[in-house]
A tleap script that builds the chain and sets N, CA, C and O, in Angstrom:
source leaprc.protein.ff14SB
mol = sequence {
  NMET LYS PHE ASP PHE LYS PRO ILE PHE LYS
  ALA LEU PHE TRP ILE VAL PHE PHE VAL ALA
  LEU ALA MET VAL LEU PHE PHE ALA GLY LEU
  ALA ILE GLY TYR GLY VAL LEU GLY ASP GLY
  GLU MET MET ASP VAL PHE LYS TYR GLU THR
  TRP GLN HIE ILE LEU ASN TYR ILE CARG
}
set mol.1.N position { -11.658 29.220 -28.952 }
set mol.1.CA position { -10.271 29.097 -27.747 }
set mol.1.C position { -10.914 27.811 -27.687 }
set mol.1.O position { -12.123 27.642 -27.529 }
set mol.2.N position { -9.686 26.546 -27.875 }
set mol.2.CA position { -9.203 26.140 -26.999 }
set mol.2.C position { -8.902 25.779 -25.820 }
set mol.2.O position { -7.749 26.019 -25.465 }
set mol.3.N position { -9.899 25.046 -24.777 }
set mol.3.CA position { -9.136 24.909 -23.962 }
set mol.3.C position { -7.822 23.164 -23.901 }
set mol.3.O position { -8.196 22.099 -24.392 }
set mol.4.N position { -6.521 23.312 -23.273 }
set mol.4.CA position { -5.676 22.934 -23.365 }
set mol.4.C position { -5.549 21.522 -22.014 }
set mol.4.O position { -4.723 21.616 -21.107 }
set mol.5.N position { -6.233 20.662 -22.099 }
set mol.5.CA position { -6.383 19.178 -21.349 }
set mol.5.C position { -5.067 18.341 -20.668 }
set mol.5.O position { -4.961 17.703 -19.621 }
set mol.6.N position { -3.738 18.775 -22.204 }
set mol.6.CA position { -2.769 19.022 -21.173 }
set mol.6.C position { -1.848 18.248 -19.897 }
set mol.6.O position { -1.206 17.234 -19.625 }
set mol.7.N position { -2.289 19.466 -19.401 }
set mol.7.CA position { -1.415 19.947 -17.664 }
set mol.7.C position { -1.971 19.659 -16.553 }
set mol.7.O position { -1.395 19.463 -15.483 }
set mol.8.N position { -3.838 19.599 -16.908 }
set mol.8.CA position { -4.681 19.036 -16.702 }
set mol.8.C position { -4.109 17.247 -16.671 }
set mol.8.O position { -3.895 16.769 -15.557 }
set mol.9.N position { -3.938 16.541 -17.659 }
set mol.9.CA position { -3.624 14.646 -16.958 }
set mol.9.C position { -2.120 14.528 -16.815 }
set mol.9.O position { -1.745 13.395 -16.509 }
set mol.10.N position { -1.095 15.518 -16.981 }
set mol.10.CA position { -0.663 15.215 -16.408 }
set mol.10.C position { 0.559 15.541 -14.801 }
set mol.10.O position { 1.752 15.439 -14.514 }
set mol.11.N position { -0.899 16.011 -14.095 }
set mol.11.CA position { -0.882 16.191 -12.929 }
set mol.11.C position { -2.197 15.412 -12.521 }
set mol.11.O position { -2.602 15.507 -11.363 }
set mol.12.N position { -2.653 14.891 -13.154 }
set mol.12.CA position { -3.552 13.799 -12.519 }
set mol.12.C position { -2.575 12.706 -12.867 }
set mol.12.O position { -2.350 11.975 -11.902 }
set mol.13.N position { -1.686 12.265 -14.388 }
set mol.13.CA position { -0.698 11.334 -13.993 }
set mol.13.C position { 0.099 10.846 -12.730 }
set mol.13.O position { -0.062 9.723 -12.253 }
set mol.14.N position { 0.833 11.632 -12.305 }
set mol.14.CA position { 1.331 12.034 -11.425 }
set mol.14.C position { 0.724 12.109 -9.862 }
set mol.14.O position { 1.406 11.882 -8.862 }
set mol.15.N position { -0.104 12.320 -9.857 }
set mol.15.CA position { -0.288 12.340 -9.127 }
set mol.15.C position { -1.819 10.529 -8.365 }
set mol.15.O position { -2.194 10.073 -7.285 }
set mol.16.N position { -2.100 10.220 -10.093 }
set mol.16.CA position { -1.730 8.970 -9.694 }
set mol.16.C position { -1.004 7.727 -9.128 }
set mol.16.O position { -1.106 6.817 -8.306 }
set mol.17.N position { 0.152 8.495 -10.508 }
set mol.17.CA position { 1.813 7.522 -9.470 }
set mol.17.C position { 2.382 7.590 -8.346 }
set mol.17.O position { 3.172 6.677 -8.105 }
set mol.18.N position { 2.155 8.860 -7.095 }
set mol.18.CA position { 3.094 8.887 -6.470 }
set mol.18.C position { 1.720 8.208 -5.453 }
set mol.18.O position { 2.324 7.427 -4.718 }
set mol.19.N position { 0.394 8.139 -5.113 }
set mol.19.CA position { -0.635 7.063 -5.116 }
set mol.19.C position { -0.484 5.295 -5.314 }
set mol.19.O position { -1.158 4.500 -4.658 }
set mol.20.N position { 0.342 4.973 -6.152 }
set mol.20.CA position { 0.367 4.082 -6.339 }
set mol.20.C position { 1.515 3.601 -5.932 }
set mol.20.O position { 1.531 2.370 -5.912 }
set mol.21.N position { 2.733 4.252 -5.513 }
set mol.21.CA position { 4.105 4.098 -5.073 }
set mol.21.C position { 3.774 3.933 -4.012 }
set mol.21.O position { 3.766 2.711 -3.860 }
set mol.22.N position { 3.256 4.754 -2.464 }
set mol.22.CA position { 2.932 4.370 -1.928 }
set mol.22.C position { 2.182 3.317 -1.277 }
set mol.22.O position { 2.295 2.907 -0.122 }
set mol.23.N position { 1.376 2.932 -2.223 }
set mol.23.CA position { 0.683 1.494 -1.636 }
set mol.23.C position { 2.225 1.092 -1.317 }
set mol.23.O position { 2.936 0.835 -0.346 }
set mol.24.N position { 2.332 1.225 -3.162 }
set mol.24.CA position { 2.845 -0.768 -2.790 }
set mol.24.C position { 4.431 -0.947 -2.390 }
set mol.24.O position { 5.232 -1.882 -2.399 }
set mol.25.N position { 4.462 0.588 -1.996 }
set mol.25.CA position { 5.827 0.386 -0.568 }
set mol.25.C position { 5.022 0.513 0.651 }
set mol.25.O position { 5.472 -0.496 1.194 }
set mol.26.N position { 4.275 0.920 1.406 }
set mol.26.CA position { 4.029 0.232 2.459 }
set mol.26.C position { 3.292 -0.808 1.970 }
set mol.26.O position { 3.446 -1.529 2.956 }
set mol.27.N position { 2.492 -1.586 1.104 }
set mol.27.CA position { 2.597 -2.913 1.467 }
set mol.27.C position { 3.928 -4.351 1.109 }
set mol.27.O position { 3.820 -5.568 0.956 }
set mol.28.N position { 5.234 -3.272 1.100 }
set mol.28.CA position { 6.038 -4.073 0.694 }
set mol.28.C position { 6.671 -3.590 2.441 }
set mol.28.O position { 7.542 -4.356 2.855 }
set mol.29.N position { 6.335 -2.582 3.272 }
set mol.29.CA position { 6.795 -1.965 4.768 }
set mol.29.C position { 6.682 -3.036 5.402 }
set mol.29.O position { 7.399 -3.773 6.079 }
set mol.30.N position { 4.637 -2.937 4.716 }
set mol.30.CA position { 4.325 -4.577 5.314 }
set mol.30.C position { 4.398 -5.859 5.829 }
set mol.30.O position { 4.188 -6.510 6.852 }
set mol.31.N position { 4.844 -5.958 4.509 }
set mol.31.CA position { 5.698 -7.691 4.451 }
set mol.31.C position { 6.705 -6.997 4.784 }
set mol.31.O position { 6.357 -5.893 5.204 }
set mol.32.N position { 8.164 -7.211 4.781 }
set mol.32.CA position { 9.419 -6.405 5.655 }
set mol.32.C position { 9.479 -7.211 6.982 }
set mol.32.O position { 9.869 -8.299 7.407 }
set mol.33.N position { 8.611 -5.570 7.582 }
set mol.33.CA position { 8.301 -6.006 8.701 }
set mol.33.C position { 7.288 -7.221 9.585 }
set mol.33.O position { 7.216 -8.130 10.412 }
set mol.34.N position { 6.800 -6.565 8.860 }
set mol.34.CA position { 6.052 -9.564 9.408 }
set mol.34.C position { 7.567 -10.648 9.556 }
set mol.34.O position { 7.990 -11.471 10.369 }
set mol.35.N position { 8.060 -9.996 8.112 }
set mol.35.CA position { 8.304 -11.812 8.196 }
set mol.35.C position { 10.133 -11.720 8.426 }
set mol.35.O position { 10.856 -12.696 8.628 }
set mol.36.N position { 10.652 -10.050 8.311 }
set mol.36.CA position { 11.954 -9.527 9.221 }
set mol.36.C position { 12.158 -9.942 9.946 }
set mol.36.O position { 12.733 -10.992 10.235 }
set mol.37.N position { 11.284 -8.448 10.903 }
set mol.37.CA position { 11.522 -8.419 11.596 }
set mol.37.C position { 10.724 -9.254 13.118 }
set mol.37.O position { 11.338 -9.366 14.180 }
set mol.38.N position { 9.593 -9.653 12.955 }
set mol.38.CA position { 8.259 -9.964 13.145 }
set mol.38.C position { 8.619 -11.369 13.167 }
set mol.38.O position { 7.811 -11.885 13.939 }
set mol.39.N position { 9.675 -12.565 12.575 }
set mol.39.CA position { 9.751 -13.343 12.715 }
set mol.39.C position { 8.664 -14.124 12.558 }
set mol.39.O position { 8.206 -14.963 13.333 }
set mol.40.N position { 8.169 -13.677 11.163 }
set mol.40.CA position { 7.147 -14.429 10.532 }
set mol.40.C position { 7.686 -14.607 9.393 }
set mol.40.O position { 8.813 -14.247 9.053 }
set mol.41.N position { 6.669 -15.329 8.589 }
set mol.41.CA position { 6.499 -15.993 7.404 }
set mol.41.C position { 5.338 -14.430 6.504 }
set mol.41.O position { 4.270 -13.883 6.782 }
set mol.42.N position { 6.586 -14.263 5.178 }
set mol.42.CA position { 6.253 -13.349 4.933 }
set mol.42.C position { 4.846 -12.351 4.442 }
set mol.42.O position { 4.204 -11.336 4.714 }
set mol.43.N position { 4.974 -13.740 3.335 }
set mol.43.CA position { 3.337 -13.580 2.226 }
set mol.43.C position { 1.876 -13.488 3.898 }
set mol.43.O position { 0.799 -12.896 3.973 }
set mol.44.N position { 2.371 -14.077 4.564 }
set mol.44.CA position { 1.349 -14.425 5.876 }
set mol.44.C position { 0.525 -13.192 6.341 }
set mol.44.O position { -0.518 -13.538 6.894 }
set mol.45.N position { 0.781 -11.301 6.238 }
set mol.45.CA position { -0.239 -10.495 6.434 }
set mol.45.C position { -0.773 -10.259 5.782 }
set mol.45.O position { -1.850 -9.735 6.067 }
set mol.46.N position { -0.507 -10.416 4.816 }
set mol.46.CA position { -2.057 -10.645 3.785 }
set mol.46.C position { -3.027 -11.255 3.479 }
set mol.46.O position { -3.855 -11.013 2.600 }
set mol.47.N position { -2.926 -12.515 4.581 }
set mol.47.CA position { -4.219 -13.791 5.256 }
set mol.47.C position { -5.091 -12.931 6.458 }
set mol.47.O position { -4.505 -12.106 7.158 }
set mol.48.N position { -5.841 -13.075 6.541 }
set mol.48.CA position { -7.250 -12.680 6.593 }
set mol.48.C position { -6.604 -12.979 8.300 }
set mol.48.O position { -6.063 -12.209 9.094 }
set mol.49.N position { -6.898 -14.215 8.377 }
set mol.49.CA position { -6.812 -14.934 9.102 }
set mol.49.C position { -5.772 -14.418 11.041 }
set mol.49.O position { -5.827 -14.425 12.270 }
set mol.50.N position { -4.923 -14.043 9.712 }
set mol.50.CA position { -3.508 -13.204 10.299 }
set mol.50.C position { -3.913 -11.640 11.033 }
set mol.50.O position { -3.632 -11.091 12.099 }
set mol.51.N position { -4.392 -11.432 10.318 }
set mol.51.CA position { -5.366 -9.783 10.812 }
set mol.51.C position { -6.309 -9.896 11.819 }
set mol.51.O position { -6.283 -9.439 12.962 }
set mol.52.N position { -7.197 -10.602 11.218 }
set mol.52.CA position { -8.263 -11.043 12.747 }
set mol.52.C position { -7.806 -11.952 13.911 }
set mol.52.O position { -8.601 -12.811 14.293 }
set mol.53.N position { -6.587 -11.843 14.516 }
set mol.53.CA position { -6.190 -12.615 15.621 }
set mol.53.C position { -4.942 -11.251 15.641 }
set mol.53.O position { -3.883 -11.731 16.046 }
set mol.54.N position { -4.813 -9.941 15.365 }
set mol.54.CA position { -4.183 -9.119 15.403 }
set mol.54.C position { -5.017 -7.821 16.413 }
set mol.54.O position { -4.807 -7.001 17.307 }
set mol.55.N position { -6.272 -8.457 15.341 }
set mol.55.CA position { -7.865 -7.153 15.788 }
set mol.55.C position { -7.986 -7.949 17.229 }
set mol.55.O position { -8.326 -7.237 18.174 }
set mol.56.N position { -7.743 -9.363 17.508 }
set mol.56.CA position { -8.456 -10.001 18.890 }
set mol.56.C position { -7.584 -9.189 19.185 }
set mol.56.O position { -8.373 -8.251 19.068 }
set mol.57.N position { -6.197 -8.447 19.606 }
set mol.57.CA position { -5.923 -8.323 20.790 }
set mol.57.C position { -6.254 -6.771 21.194 }
set mol.57.O position { -6.250 -6.126 22.242 }
set mol.58.N position { -6.598 -6.459 19.548 }
set mol.58.CA position { -7.337 -4.502 20.154 }
set mol.58.C position { -9.118 -4.942 21.060 }
set mol.58.O position { -9.585 -4.085 21.810 }
set mol.59.N position { -9.793 -6.112 20.876 }
set mol.59.CA position { -11.353 -5.839 20.966 }
set mol.59.C position { -10.739 -6.204 22.878 }
set mol.59.O position { -11.550 -6.177 23.803 }
savepdb mol mol.pdb
quit
């Protein structure tokens, strides 16, 4: 008897696909929220200095 790995690979594919899609949408939401709603430069949200400035308000 041979074990069938096809359903396992199919399930793993969909899990990885949805996690990757969620990450892309999260980063797109960060860029749109910071750039459009926050009146900043869209790519500035990915800079270290921006997050350091945000964390300084929290501390």
